C-alpha positions as CSV (number, residue, x, y, z in Angstrom):
1,M,-175.3,235.9,92.5
2,S,-178.1,234.2,90.7
3,K,-181.4,233.7,92.5
4,Q,-181.2,229.8,91.6
5,L,-177.8,229.7,93.2
6,T,-178.7,231.4,96.4
7,T,-181.7,229.1,96.7
8,G,-179.4,226.1,96.3
9,I,-177.2,227.3,99.1
10,A,-180.1,228.0,101.3
11,V,-181.7,224.5,100.7
12,A,-178.1,223.0,101.2
13,A,-177.7,224.9,104.6
14,A,-181.3,224.0,105.7
15,L,-180.4,220.2,104.9
16,A,-177.1,220.4,106.8
17,V,-178.9,222.0,109.8
18,V,-181.6,219.2,109.8
19,G,-178.9,216.5,109.5
20,L,-177.1,218.0,112.4
21,F,-180.1,218.1,114.8
22,F,-182.2,215.0,113.4
């Protein structure tokens, strides 16, 4: 898995968590 893809998934997951709690 490329570093860019991993970063993209991490950012998407972080945004999803922020969306759920805020």
